KEBAVEX-196537 format. One record per atom (N, C-alpha, C, O, CB): atom name; x, z, y; residue number from 0; residue in one letter. Coordinates in steps of 0.2 Angstrom, whole numbers, plus 5000, padded with zeros to 4 digits. Glycine has a CB too. Layout:
// residues N
atom,x,z,y,nr,rest
CA,X,Z,Y,NUM,a
...
This chain:
// residues 147
atom,x,z,y,nr,rest
N,5021,5273,5191,0,m
CA,5019,5266,5192,0,m
C,5022,5261,5187,0,m
O,5018,5257,5185,0,m
CB,5021,5264,5199,0,m
N,5028,5263,5185,1,l
CA,5031,5259,5180,1,l
C,5028,5260,5173,1,l
O,5027,5255,5169,1,l
CB,5039,5260,5179,1,l
N,5025,5266,5172,2,v
CA,5022,5267,5166,2,v
C,5015,5263,5165,2,v
O,5013,5261,5160,2,v
CB,5021,5275,5165,2,v
N,5012,5263,5171,3,a
CA,5006,5259,5171,3,a
C,5006,5252,5170,3,a
O,5002,5249,5168,3,a
CB,5003,5260,5178,3,a
N,5012,5249,5171,4,l
CA,5013,5242,5170,4,l
C,5016,5241,5163,4,l
O,5017,5235,5161,4,l
CB,5018,5239,5175,4,l
N,5016,5246,5159,5,g
CA,5018,5245,5152,5,g
C,5026,5245,5151,5,g
O,5028,5244,5145,5,g
CB,5015,5239,5149,5,g
N,5030,5247,5156,6,m
CA,5037,5248,5155,6,m
C,5039,5255,5155,6,m
O,5037,5259,5159,6,m
CB,5040,5244,5161,6,m
N,5043,5257,5150,7,a
CA,5045,5264,5149,7,a
C,5051,5265,5154,7,a
O,5055,5260,5155,7,a
CB,5047,5265,5142,7,a
N,5051,5270,5158,8,p
CA,5056,5272,5163,8,p
C,5063,5272,5159,8,p
O,5063,5275,5153,8,p
CB,5055,5278,5167,8,p
N,5068,5269,5162,9,g
CA,5074,5270,5159,9,g
C,5076,5264,5154,9,g
O,5082,5263,5152,9,g
CB,5075,5276,5155,9,g
N,5071,5260,5151,10,a
CA,5072,5255,5147,10,a
C,5074,5248,5151,10,a
O,5070,5247,5156,10,a
CB,5066,5253,5142,10,a
N,5079,5245,5149,11,p
CA,5081,5239,5153,11,p
C,5076,5234,5152,11,p
O,5073,5233,5147,11,p
CB,5088,5237,5151,11,p
N,5074,5230,5158,12,a
CA,5069,5225,5157,12,a
C,5073,5219,5155,12,a
O,5079,5217,5157,12,a
CB,5066,5223,5164,12,a
N,5070,5215,5151,13,r
CA,5073,5209,5148,13,r
C,5069,5203,5151,13,r
O,5063,5203,5151,13,r
CB,5074,5209,5140,13,r
N,5073,5198,5154,14,a
CA,5070,5192,5156,14,a
C,5071,5187,5151,14,a
O,5077,5186,5148,14,a
CB,5072,5190,5163,14,a
N,5066,5183,5149,15,q
CA,5068,5178,5144,15,q
C,5064,5171,5146,15,q
O,5059,5172,5150,15,q
CB,5065,5180,5137,15,q
N,5066,5166,5144,16,f
CA,5063,5159,5145,16,f
C,5065,5154,5140,16,f
O,5070,5155,5137,16,f
CB,5065,5157,5153,16,f
N,5062,5149,5140,17,y
CA,5063,5143,5136,17,y
C,5065,5138,5141,17,y
O,5062,5136,5146,17,y
CB,5057,5141,5132,17,y
N,5071,5135,5139,18,d
CA,5074,5129,5144,18,d
C,5070,5123,5142,18,d
O,5066,5123,5138,18,d
CB,5081,5128,5143,18,d
N,5072,5117,5146,19,l
CA,5069,5111,5145,19,l
C,5069,5108,5138,19,l
O,5065,5104,5136,19,l
CB,5071,5106,5150,19,l
N,5074,5110,5134,20,d
CA,5075,5108,5127,20,d
C,5071,5113,5122,20,d
O,5072,5112,5116,20,d
CB,5082,5108,5125,20,d
N,5068,5118,5125,21,g
CA,5064,5122,5121,21,g
C,5068,5128,5118,21,g
O,5066,5131,5113,21,g
CB,5061,5119,5115,21,g
N,5074,5129,5120,22,t
CA,5079,5134,5118,22,t
C,5077,5141,5121,22,t
O,5076,5141,5128,22,t
CB,5086,5132,5119,22,t
N,5077,5146,5118,23,y
CA,5075,5153,5120,23,y
C,5081,5156,5123,23,y
O,5087,5156,5120,23,y
CB,5072,5157,5115,23,y
N,5081,5159,5129,24,h
CA,5087,5162,5132,24,h
C,5085,5169,5134,24,h
O,5079,5170,5137,24,h
CB,5090,5158,5137,24,h
N,5089,5174,5133,25,c
CA,5088,5180,5136,25,c
C,5093,5180,5142,25,c
O,5099,5178,5142,25,c
CB,5091,5186,5131,25,c
N,5090,5183,5148,26,v
CA,5094,5182,5154,26,v
C,5097,5189,5156,26,v
O,5103,5189,5158,26,v
CB,5089,5180,5160,26,v
N,5093,5194,5155,27,t
CA,5096,5201,5157,27,t
C,5096,5205,5151,27,t
O,5092,5205,5147,27,t
CB,5092,5204,5163,27,t
N,5101,5209,5151,28,a
CA,5102,5215,5146,28,a
C,5101,5212,5139,28,a
O,5097,5214,5135,28,a
CB,5097,5220,5147,28,a
N,5105,5207,5137,29,p
CA,5105,5204,5130,29,p
C,5107,5209,5125,29,p
O,5112,5212,5126,29,p
CB,5109,5197,5129,29,p
N,5103,5210,5120,30,d
CA,5104,5215,5115,30,d
C,5104,5211,5108,30,d
O,5103,5205,5108,30,d
CB,5100,5221,5115,30,d
N,5105,5215,5103,31,a
CA,5105,5211,5096,31,a
C,5099,5208,5095,31,a
O,5099,5202,5092,31,a
CB,5107,5216,5091,31,a
N,5093,5211,5096,32,a
CA,5086,5207,5095,32,a
C,5086,5201,5099,32,a
O,5083,5196,5097,32,a
CB,5081,5212,5097,32,a
N,5088,5201,5105,33,c
CA,5088,5195,5110,33,c
C,5092,5190,5107,33,c
O,5090,5184,5107,33,c
CB,5090,5197,5117,33,c
N,5098,5192,5105,34,k
CA,5103,5187,5103,34,k
C,5100,5183,5096,34,k
O,5101,5177,5095,34,k
CB,5110,5190,5101,34,k
N,5097,5188,5092,35,k
CA,5094,5185,5086,35,k
C,5088,5180,5088,35,k
O,5088,5175,5084,35,k
CB,5091,5191,5081,35,k
N,5085,5181,5093,36,a
CA,5079,5177,5095,36,a
C,5082,5171,5098,36,a
O,5078,5166,5098,36,a
CB,5075,5181,5100,36,a
N,5088,5170,5100,37,e
CA,5091,5164,5103,37,e
C,5093,5159,5098,37,e
O,5095,5154,5099,37,e
CB,5097,5166,5107,37,e
N,5094,5161,5091,38,n
CA,5096,5157,5086,38,n
C,5091,5151,5087,38,n
O,5085,5151,5087,38,n
CB,5096,5160,5079,38,n
N,5094,5145,5086,39,p
CA,5089,5139,5087,39,p
C,5085,5138,5081,39,p
O,5086,5140,5075,39,p
CB,5093,5132,5087,39,p
N,5079,5135,5082,40,p
CA,5074,5135,5076,40,p
C,5077,5129,5071,40,p
O,5081,5125,5073,40,p
CB,5067,5132,5078,40,p
N,5075,5129,5065,41,p
CA,5077,5124,5060,41,p
C,5075,5117,5063,41,p
O,5070,5116,5066,41,p
CB,5075,5125,5053,41,p
N,5079,5112,5061,42,p
CA,5078,5106,5064,42,p
C,5071,5103,5061,42,p
O,5069,5105,5055,42,p
CB,5083,5101,5062,42,p
N,5068,5099,5064,43,l
CA,5062,5096,5062,43,l
C,5063,5091,5056,43,l
O,5068,5088,5056,43,l
CB,5058,5092,5068,43,l
N,5059,5090,5051,44,p
CA,5060,5086,5046,44,p
C,5060,5079,5049,44,p
O,5056,5077,5054,44,p
CB,5055,5086,5040,44,p
N,5063,5074,5045,45,p
CA,5063,5067,5048,45,p
C,5056,5064,5047,45,p
O,5052,5066,5043,45,p
CB,5068,5063,5044,45,p
N,5054,5060,5052,46,p
CA,5048,5057,5052,46,p
C,5046,5053,5045,46,p
O,5051,5050,5042,46,p
CB,5046,5052,5058,46,p
N,5040,5053,5043,47,d
CA,5039,5049,5037,47,d
C,5039,5041,5039,47,d
O,5035,5039,5043,47,d
CB,5031,5051,5034,47,d
N,5043,5038,5035,48,t
CA,5044,5031,5036,48,t
C,5041,5026,5031,48,t
O,5042,5020,5031,48,t
CB,5052,5029,5037,48,t
N,5037,5030,5027,49,t
CA,5033,5026,5022,49,t
C,5028,5021,5025,49,t
O,5024,5024,5029,49,t
CB,5030,5031,5016,49,t
N,5028,5015,5023,50,p
CA,5023,5011,5027,50,p
C,5016,5012,5024,50,p
O,5015,5014,5019,50,p
CB,5025,5003,5026,50,p
N,5011,5010,5028,51,t
CA,5004,5011,5026,51,t
C,5003,5004,5023,51,t
O,5007,4999,5023,51,t
CB,5000,5012,5032,51,t
N,4997,5004,5019,52,v
CA,4995,4997,5016,52,v
C,4995,4992,5021,52,v
O,4997,4986,5020,52,v
CB,4989,4998,5012,52,v
N,4992,4993,5027,53,e
CA,4991,4988,5032,53,e
C,4998,4986,5035,53,e
O,4999,4980,5036,53,e
CB,4986,4991,5038,53,e
N,5002,4991,5036,54,e
CA,5009,4989,5038,54,e
C,5012,4984,5033,54,e
O,5016,4979,5034,54,e
CB,5013,4995,5039,54,e
N,5012,4986,5026,55,a
CA,5015,4982,5021,55,a
C,5012,4975,5021,55,a
O,5015,4970,5020,55,a
CB,5014,4986,5014,55,a
N,5005,4975,5022,56,i
CA,5002,4968,5022,56,i
C,5004,4964,5028,56,i
O,5005,4958,5027,56,i
CB,4994,4969,5022,56,i
N,5006,4967,5034,57,g
CA,5008,4964,5039,57,g
C,5015,4961,5038,57,g
O,5017,4956,5040,57,g
CB,5009,4969,5045,57,g
N,5019,4965,5034,58,h
CA,5026,4963,5032,58,h
C,5026,4957,5027,58,h
O,5030,4952,5027,58,h
CB,5030,4969,5029,58,h
N,5021,4957,5023,59,i
CA,5020,4952,5018,59,i
C,5018,4945,5022,59,i
O,5021,4940,5021,59,i
CB,5014,4953,5013,59,i
N,5013,4946,5027,60,r
CA,5011,4940,5031,60,r
C,5017,4937,5035,60,r
O,5018,4931,5035,60,r
CB,5006,4942,5036,60,r
N,5022,4942,5037,61,a
CA,5027,4939,5041,61,a
C,5033,4937,5037,61,a
O,5038,4935,5039,61,a
CB,5030,4945,5046,61,a
N,5033,4938,5030,62,q
CA,5038,4937,5025,62,q
C,5044,4941,5027,62,q
O,5050,4939,5026,62,q
CB,5039,4930,5025,62,q
N,5043,4947,5029,63,t
CA,5048,4952,5030,63,t
C,5047,4958,5026,63,t
O,5049,4964,5027,63,t
CB,5049,4954,5038,63,t
N,5045,4957,5020,64,v
CA,5043,4962,5015,64,v
C,5049,4966,5013,64,v
O,5054,4963,5012,64,v
CB,5039,4959,5009,64,v
N,5049,4972,5012,65,t
CA,5054,4976,5009,65,t
C,5052,4979,5002,65,t
O,5046,4978,5000,65,t
CB,5056,4982,5014,65,t
N,5057,4982,4999,66,a
CA,5056,4985,4992,66,a
C,5051,4990,4993,66,a
O,5046,4991,4988,66,a
CB,5062,4987,4989,66,a
N,5051,4994,4998,67,a
CA,5046,5000,4999,67,a
C,5039,4997,5000,67,a
O,5034,5000,4998,67,a
CB,5048,5004,5006,67,a
N,5038,4991,5004,68,d
CA,5032,4988,5004,68,d
C,5029,4986,4998,68,d
O,5023,4988,4996,68,d
CB,5032,4982,5009,68,d
N,5033,4983,4993,69,i
CA,5031,4981,4987,69,i
C,5029,4987,4983,69,i
O,5024,4987,4979,69,i
CB,5036,4976,4983,69,i
N,5033,4992,4983,70,a
CA,5032,4998,4979,70,a
C,5025,5001,4981,70,a
O,5021,5003,4977,70,a
CB,5037,5003,4980,70,a
N,5024,5001,4987,71,l
CA,5017,5004,4990,71,l
C,5012,5000,4988,71,l
O,5007,5003,4985,71,l
CB,5018,5005,4997,71,l
N,5012,4993,4988,72,i
CA,5007,4989,4986,72,i
C,5005,4990,4979,72,i
O,5000,4990,4977,72,i
CB,5009,4982,4988,72,i
N,5011,4990,4975,73,e
CA,5010,4991,4968,73,e
C,5006,4997,4966,73,e
O,5002,4998,4962,73,e
CB,5016,4990,4964,73,e
N,5008,5003,4969,74,e
CA,5006,5009,4968,74,e
C,4998,5009,4970,74,e
O,4994,5012,4966,74,e
CB,5010,5015,4972,74,e
N,4997,5007,4976,75,r
CA,4990,5007,4978,75,r
C,4985,5002,4974,75,r
O,4979,5003,4973,75,r
CB,4989,5005,4986,75,r
N,4988,4996,4972,76,a
CA,4985,4992,4967,76,a
C,4983,4995,4961,76,a
O,4977,4994,4958,76,a
CB,4989,4985,4966,76,a
N,4987,4999,4958,77,a
CA,4986,5003,4952,77,a
C,4981,5008,4953,77,a
O,4977,5009,4948,77,a
CB,4993,5006,4949,77,a
N,4980,5010,4959,78,a
CA,4974,5015,4960,78,a
C,4968,5011,4962,78,a
O,4963,5015,4965,78,a
CB,4977,5020,4966,78,a
N,4968,5005,4962,79,k
CA,4962,5001,4963,79,k
C,4960,5000,4970,79,k
O,4954,5000,4972,79,k
CB,4956,5003,4959,79,k
N,4965,5000,4975,80,d
CA,4964,4999,4982,80,d
C,4963,4991,4982,80,d
O,4967,4988,4981,80,d
CB,4970,5001,4986,80,d
N,4957,4989,4984,81,p
CA,4955,4982,4984,81,p
C,4960,4978,4989,81,p
O,4962,4972,4986,81,p
CB,4948,4981,4987,81,p
N,4962,4980,4995,82,r
CA,4967,4976,4999,82,r
C,4973,4976,4996,82,r
O,4977,4971,4996,82,r
CB,4967,4979,5006,82,r
N,4976,4981,4992,83,a
CA,4982,4981,4989,83,a
C,4982,4976,4983,83,a
O,4987,4973,4982,83,a
CB,4984,4988,4987,83,a
N,4977,4976,4979,84,v
CA,4976,4972,4974,84,v
C,4977,4964,4976,84,v
O,4980,4960,4973,84,v
CB,4969,4973,4970,84,v
N,4973,4963,4981,85,e
CA,4973,4956,4984,85,e
C,4980,4954,4987,85,e
O,4983,4949,4985,85,e
CB,4968,4955,4990,85,e
N,4983,4959,4990,86,a
CA,4990,4958,4993,86,a
C,4995,4957,4987,86,a
O,5000,4953,4987,86,a
CB,4992,4964,4997,86,a
N,4994,4961,4982,87,l
CA,4999,4960,4976,87,l
C,4998,4953,4973,87,l
O,5003,4950,4971,87,l
CB,4998,4966,4971,87,l
N,4992,4951,4972,88,a
CA,4990,4944,4969,88,a
C,4994,4939,4973,88,a
O,4997,4934,4971,88,a
CB,4983,4943,4969,88,a
N,4993,4940,4980,89,w
CA,4996,4935,4985,89,w
C,5004,4935,4984,89,w
O,5007,4929,4983,89,w
CB,4995,4936,4992,89,w
N,5007,4940,4983,90,c
CA,5014,4941,4982,90,c
C,5016,4938,4976,90,c
O,5021,4934,4975,90,c
CB,5017,4948,4983,90,c
N,5012,4939,4970,91,e
CA,5014,4936,4964,91,e
C,5013,4929,4964,91,e
O,5017,4925,4961,91,e
CB,5009,4940,4958,91,e
N,5008,4926,4967,92,l
CA,5007,4919,4967,92,l
C,5012,4916,4971,92,l
O,5015,4910,4969,92,l
CB,5000,4918,4971,92,l
N,5015,4918,4977,93,n
CA,5019,4915,4981,93,n
C,5027,4917,4980,93,n
O,5031,4915,4984,93,n
CB,5017,4916,4988,93,n
N,5028,4922,4976,94,g
CA,5035,4924,4975,94,g
C,5037,4928,4981,94,g
O,5043,4928,4983,94,g
CB,5039,4919,4973,94,g
N,5033,4932,4984,95,i
CA,5035,4936,4990,95,i
C,5037,4943,4988,95,i
O,5033,4947,4985,95,i
CB,5029,4936,4995,95,i
N,5044,4945,4988,96,g
CA,5046,4951,4986,96,g
C,5047,4952,4978,96,g
O,5048,4957,4976,96,g
CB,5041,4956,4988,96,g
N,5045,4947,4975,97,m
CA,5046,4947,4968,97,m
C,5046,4939,4965,97,m
O,5045,4935,4969,97,m
CB,5040,4951,4964,97,m
N,5047,4939,4959,98,k
CA,5047,4932,4956,98,k
C,5040,4930,4955,98,k
O,5035,4934,4954,98,k
CB,5050,4932,4949,98,k
N,5039,4923,4957,99,a
CA,5032,4921,4956,99,a
C,5029,4921,4949,99,a
O,5033,4920,4944,99,a
CB,5032,4913,4959,99,a
N,5023,4923,4949,100,d
CA,5020,4924,4942,100,d
C,5012,4922,4943,100,d
O,5008,4927,4944,100,d
CB,5021,4931,4939,100,d
N,5011,4916,4942,101,p
CA,5004,4914,4943,101,p
C,4999,4917,4938,101,p
O,4993,4918,4940,101,p
CB,5003,4906,4942,101,p
N,5001,4919,4932,102,v
CA,4996,4922,4927,102,v
C,4995,4929,4930,102,v
O,4989,4931,4930,102,v
CB,5000,4923,4920,102,v
N,4999,4933,4932,103,a
CA,4998,4939,4935,103,a
C,4994,4939,4941,103,a
O,4989,4943,4943,103,a
CB,5005,4943,4937,103,a
N,4995,4934,4946,104,a
CA,4991,4933,4952,104,a
C,4984,4931,4950,104,a
O,4979,4934,4953,104,a
CB,4994,4927,4956,104,a
N,4983,4927,4945,105,y
CA,4976,4925,4943,105,y
C,4973,4932,4940,105,y
O,4967,4933,4942,105,y
CB,4977,4920,4937,105,y
N,4976,4936,4936,106,l
CA,4973,4942,4934,106,l
C,4971,4947,4940,106,l
O,4966,4950,4940,106,l
CB,4977,4945,4929,106,l
N,4976,4947,4944,107,h
CA,4975,4952,4950,107,h
C,4969,4949,4955,107,h
O,4965,4953,4958,107,h
CB,4981,4953,4954,107,h
N,4969,4943,4956,108,y
CA,4963,4940,4960,108,y
C,4957,4941,4956,108,y
O,4952,4943,4960,108,y
CB,4964,4932,4961,108,y
N,4956,4941,4950,109,g
CA,4950,4943,4946,109,g
C,4948,4950,4947,109,g
O,4943,4952,4949,109,g
CB,4951,4942,4939,109,g
N,4953,4955,4947,110,e
CA,4952,4962,4949,110,e
C,4950,4963,4956,110,e
O,4945,4967,4957,110,e
CB,4959,4966,4948,110,e
N,4953,4959,4961,111,a
CA,4951,4959,4968,111,a
C,4944,4957,4969,111,a
O,4940,4960,4972,111,a
CB,4956,4955,4972,111,a
N,4942,4952,4965,112,a
CA,4935,4950,4965,112,a
C,4930,4955,4963,112,a
O,4925,4956,4966,112,a
CB,4934,4943,4961,112,a
N,4932,4958,4957,113,r
CA,4928,4964,4955,113,r
C,4927,4970,4959,113,r
O,4922,4973,4959,113,r
CB,4930,4966,4948,113,r
N,4932,4970,4964,114,l
CA,4933,4976,4968,114,l
C,4929,4974,4975,114,l
O,4929,4978,4980,114,l
CB,4940,4978,4970,114,l
N,4927,4968,4975,115,g
CA,4923,4966,4981,115,g
C,4927,4962,4987,115,g
O,4924,4961,4992,115,g
CB,4920,4972,4984,115,g
N,4932,4959,4985,116,i
CA,4936,4956,4990,116,i
C,4933,4949,4991,116,i
O,4933,4945,4986,116,i
CB,4944,4955,4988,116,i
N,4931,4947,4997,117,p
CA,4928,4940,4998,117,p
C,4933,4935,4997,117,p
O,4939,4936,4999,117,p
CB,4925,4940,5005,117,p
N,4932,4930,4994,118,g
CA,4937,4924,4993,118,g
C,4941,4925,4987,118,g
O,4945,4920,4985,118,g
CB,4940,4923,4999,118,g
N,4941,4931,4984,119,a
CA,4946,4932,4978,119,a
C,4944,4928,4972,119,a
O,4949,4925,4969,119,a
CB,4946,4939,4976,119,a
N,4938,4927,4971,120,q
CA,4936,4923,4965,120,q
C,4937,4916,4966,120,q
O,4939,4912,4962,120,q
CB,4928,4924,4964,120,q
N,4937,4913,4972,121,s
CA,4939,4906,4974,121,s
C,4946,4905,4973,121,s
O,4948,4900,4971,121,s
CB,4937,4904,4981,121,s
N,4950,4910,4975,122,n
CA,4957,4910,4974,122,n
C,4959,4910,4967,122,n
O,4964,4906,4965,122,n
CB,4961,4916,4978,122,n
N,4956,4914,4963,123,q
CA,4957,4914,4956,123,q
C,4955,4907,4953,123,q
O,4959,4905,4949,123,q
CB,4953,4920,4953,123,q
N,4950,4904,4955,124,a
CA,4948,4898,4952,124,a
C,4953,4892,4954,124,a
O,4955,4888,4950,124,a
CB,4941,4895,4954,124,a
N,4956,4893,4960,125,a
CA,4961,4888,4963,125,a
C,4967,4889,4959,125,a
O,4971,4884,4957,125,a
CB,4962,4889,4970,125,a
N,4969,4895,4957,126,i
CA,4975,4896,4953,126,i
C,4974,4893,4946,126,i
O,4979,4890,4944,126,i
CB,4977,4904,4953,126,i
N,4969,4894,4943,127,f
CA,4967,4892,4937,127,f
C,4968,4884,4937,127,f
O,4971,4881,4932,127,f
CB,4960,4894,4934,127,f
N,4965,4881,4942,128,e
CA,4965,4873,4942,128,e
C,4971,4870,4944,128,e
O,4973,4865,4941,128,e
CB,4960,4871,4947,128,e
N,4975,4873,4948,129,t
CA,4981,4870,4951,129,t
C,4988,4873,4949,129,t
O,4993,4870,4950,129,t
CB,4980,4870,4958,129,t
N,4988,4879,4947,130,r
CA,4995,4883,4946,130,r
C,4996,4884,4939,130,r
O,5002,4885,4938,130,r
CB,4995,4889,4950,130,r
N,4991,4885,4935,131,l
CA,4993,4887,4928,131,l
C,4994,4881,4923,131,l
O,4991,4876,4924,131,l
CB,4987,4891,4925,131,l
N,4998,4882,4919,132,t
CA,5000,4877,4914,132,t
C,4994,4877,4909,132,t
O,4990,4882,4909,132,t
CB,5007,4877,4910,132,t
N,4993,4873,4904,133,q
CA,4988,4873,4899,133,q
C,4989,4879,4895,133,q
O,4984,4882,4893,133,q
CB,4989,4867,4894,133,q
N,4995,4881,4893,134,e
CA,4997,4887,4889,134,e
C,4994,4893,4893,134,e
O,4992,4898,4890,134,e
CB,5004,4888,4887,134,e
N,4996,4893,4899,135,q
CA,4994,4899,4903,135,q
C,4987,4900,4904,135,q
O,4984,4905,4904,135,q
CB,4997,4899,4910,135,q
N,4983,4894,4905,136,r
CA,4976,4894,4905,136,r
C,4973,4897,4899,136,r
O,4968,4901,4899,136,r
CB,4973,4887,4906,136,r
N,4976,4895,4893,137,q
CA,4973,4898,4887,137,q
C,4975,4905,4886,137,q
O,4970,4909,4884,137,q
CB,4977,4894,4881,137,q
N,4980,4908,4889,138,l
CA,4982,4915,4889,138,l
C,4977,4919,4893,138,l
O,4975,4924,4891,138,l
CB,4989,4916,4891,138,l
N,4976,4916,4899,139,v
CA,4971,4920,4903,139,v
C,4964,4920,4901,139,v
O,4960,4925,4901,139,v
CB,4971,4918,4910,139,v
N,4962,4915,4898,140,l
CA,4955,4915,4895,140,l
C,4955,4919,4889,140,l
O,4950,4923,4888,140,l
CB,4953,4907,4892,140,l
N,4960,4920,4885,141,m
CA,4960,4925,4879,141,m
C,4960,4932,4882,141,m
O,4956,4936,4879,141,m
CB,4966,4923,4875,141,m
N,4963,4933,4887,142,r
CA,4963,4940,4890,142,r
C,4957,4942,4893,142,r
O,4954,4947,4892,142,r
CB,4969,4940,4895,142,r
N,4953,4937,4896,143,e
CA,4947,4938,4899,143,e
C,4942,4939,4893,143,e
O,4937,4943,4894,143,e
CB,4945,4933,4903,143,e
N,4942,4936,4888,144,q
CA,4937,4937,4882,144,q
C,4938,4943,4879,144,q
O,4933,4946,4876,144,q
CB,4938,4931,4877,144,q
N,4944,4946,4879,145,s
CA,4946,4952,4875,145,s
C,4943,4958,4879,145,s
O,4944,4964,4877,145,s
CB,4953,4953,4874,145,s
N,4941,4957,4886,146,r
CA,4939,4963,4890,146,r
C,4933,4965,4888,146,r
O,4930,4970,4891,146,r
CB,4940,4961,4897,146,r
């Protein structure tokens, strides 16, 4: 009867279970194989705490931006992510997470407009009219003509 159940006569039965913490335990006749199986698994890697673009934009809105948020926005803007380009322009214009730079903001709003962000072209025009000095206006016009 024991052979029919797949147990060899004379071989000790081992009971094993996983406790509530997921730890493997041998209950009866622990042997070397059982003890080896009881070694805990390696720890899980820490969760990814890199913000998403939308989370970074939320931090920008709340003015709780971190260096990681700015790095992500700059990285995604370089990859031509339209929302990131717009967010970077906003940060540059208002000095959020960086020194204010209306020239860079003007240029990034132009890029955001080319990428299809509604209102970006209007923001670019407003910067030109209200935030740039005469020298800065000349600079951005020369840059746009050289493209």
